[in-house]
Every structure is written in C-alpha cells, then in structure tokens.
C-alpha positions in Angstrom: -38.2 13.7 -13.7 -38.0 10.5 -13.7 -39.6 7.9 -16.1 -40.8 4.5 -14.9 -40.8 1.5 -16.9 -41.2 -2.0 -15.9 -43.6 -4.7 -14.4 -43.1 -7.0 -11.2 -44.6 -9.0 -8.9 -44.6 -8.5 -4.9 -45.8 -9.6 -1.6 -47.6 -6.8 0.3 -46.9 -8.1 3.9 -49.4 -8.0 6.4 -49.1 -4.6 8.2 -49.3 -3.4 4.3 -46.6 -2.9 3.2 -44.2 -3.4 -0.8 -40.7 -3.3 -0.9 -39.7 -0.4 -3.8 -38.2 -3.1 -6.1 -34.5 -1.2 -6.1 -34.2 -0.3 -10.0 -37.7 2.2 -9.8 -36.0 3.5 -5.9 -33.2 4.5 -7.1 -35.7 7.2 -9.2 -37.7 8.5 -6.3 -35.9 9.0 -3.3 -36.8 8.0 0.2 -40.2 10.7 0.3 -43.3 9.8 -1.6 -46.5 10.3 -2.6 -49.5 7.6 -2.5 -52.8 8.4 -4.3 -56.7 6.9 -5.6 -54.9 5.3 -9.3 -57.6 5.3 -12.3 -58.8 2.1 -12.5 -58.6 0.6 -10.0 -55.0 1.0 -8.8 -52.9 2.6 -6.1 -50.2 6.2 -7.6 -47.0 6.7 -5.9 -45.4 10.1 -7.5 -42.6 11.4 -6.3 -43.3 14.8 -4.9 -41.7 16.8 -7.4 -44.8 15.1 -9.8 -47.2 14.9 -6.9 -46.4 19.2 -7.9 -47.4 19.2 -10.9 -50.8 16.8 -10.6 -51.9 19.8 -8.6 -51.3 22.6 -11.2 -52.4 21.0 -13.6 -55.3 20.6 -11.4 -56.0 23.5 -10.7 -55.9 25.2 -14.1 -59.3 23.2 -14.8 -62.4 25.2 -14.8 -64.2 24.2 -11.1 -66.7 22.3 -12.9 -64.9 19.7 -14.2 -61.6 20.4 -11.6 -63.5 19.6 -8.4 -64.2 16.6 -8.7 -60.4 15.8 -10.1 -59.6 17.2 -7.6 -61.3 15.2 -5.3 -60.8 11.9 -6.5 -56.7 12.4 -6.1 -56.3 14.9 -2.9 -59.3 12.7 -0.7 -57.0 9.6 -0.2 -53.1 11.6 -0.6 -51.1 9.9 2.2 -47.1 11.3 2.2 -45.2 8.2 3.1 -40.8 7.7 3.7 -39.9 4.8 2.4 -37.5 2.9 5.4 -34.0 0.8 4.4 -35.4 -1.4 2.8 -37.4 0.4 0.2 -40.6 -0.7 1.9 -43.2 1.5 1.5 -46.1 1.2 3.8 -50.1 1.7 1.8 -52.3 3.3 3.7 -56.1 0.9 4.6 -58.0 3.2 3.4 -55.7 2.8 -0.2 -55.4 -1.1 -0.2 -59.4 -1.5 0.3 -60.4 0.5 -2.6 -57.2 -1.1 -4.2 -58.1 -4.4 -3.6 -54.7 -5.4 -2.6 -53.1 -7.8 -0.1 -50.3 -10.9 -0.5 -49.3 -10.3 -4.4 -49.1 -7.3 -6.5 -48.1 -6.0 -9.7 -46.2 -3.0 -9.3 -46.0 -1.1 -12.5 -43.6 1.5 -13.8 -45.8 3.9 -15.7 -44.4 7.6 -17.1 -44.7 10.1 -14.4 -46.1 6.7 -12.4 -45.8 4.2 -10.3 -49.0 1.8 -9.9 -50.1 -1.2 -7.4 -52.1 -3.8 -8.7 -54.3 -6.4 -7.4 -52.7 -8.7 -10.3 -56.7 -10.3 -11.3 -57.4 -5.8 -11.3 -54.7 -5.8 -14.0 -55.1 -9.0 -15.7 -58.7 -7.6 -16.0 -57.2 -4.2 -17.0 -54.7 -5.9 -20.4 -57.3 -8.0 -21.4 -60.1 -4.7 -22.2 -57.0 -3.0 -24.1 -58.2 -2.1 -27.8 -55.1 -2.3 -30.0 -57.3 -0.8 -32.5 -57.9 2.3 -30.7 -54.6 2.7 -29.4 -53.6 2.2 -33.1 -55.6 5.0 -34.5 -54.4 7.5 -30.8 -50.6 7.0 -32.1 -51.8 8.1 -35.6 -52.6 11.4 -34.0 -49.4 11.5 -32.3 -47.5 10.0 -35.3 -46.0 7.5 -34.5 
C-alpha cells in the first residue's frame, strides 16, 4: 500500500483537470477513485484503498454505516489519469470542495487530498496543538 506525503500548489484547468505531482503519480498508477472528503476537500484513493474503506464501512452497524456510506459513495467517481498525469475532477466534486483555479494537493497517508487553498488554510489555523499532543500521548509517541 502506498503512503502519501507532501504539499503541492497546482492549478485546475478550465476542463476541471489537475496534474498529479510526479512523486504521487508514481505511487498510484493510472486508475483512481475520487470522492467527497472530510472538511470540504476531494479525496483521491487507489482502487485498493477504496475497497479497504468500503470493507470498514460495511462492518459498521447500519445506524452508523448508512450515513458514512452515503457520504463517500454518492459522489464516488472512477477516473483514469491521462498520459500527462492529469485527473478530471467531476463538476459535483469541484462544487462541493469549491475547487477552481489554484488548488493544493496534499499527500495524507492512505489518500491524496485536493483542497481549495482558502479552505485548507482555514482548517490548518483551527488545528489544536494541545489536542494533537494529547492524542499522540494515547499512541505513545
């Protein structure tokens, strides 16, 4: 399984395409899954990681899993990166994430995230260092 890291400032063209950074593209292959992400971004997953997510969701009780399933499956789109490494972001996902023009692509563990720069910066400003430290204590880091 790939483990994605890094921060990249890129541009979505008028057709809704973004070029995946070479470092990330080398880890993904051409077939990808795009879906709505948390905090107002778009997730890019490998097909294998998508199946892992679906397996975990299916193990939840219906009372919890149904909403999560709707969240991720409603806007799920299979895409294939072209020879230049461009990925087409569907209009509904672009609207949900306010993606146009400049974007930020973040490698975040098992997924890649596409962000509107203003949303990403606002999310980063809300980070609670004390809360992160407390959670890191829980995992004995």
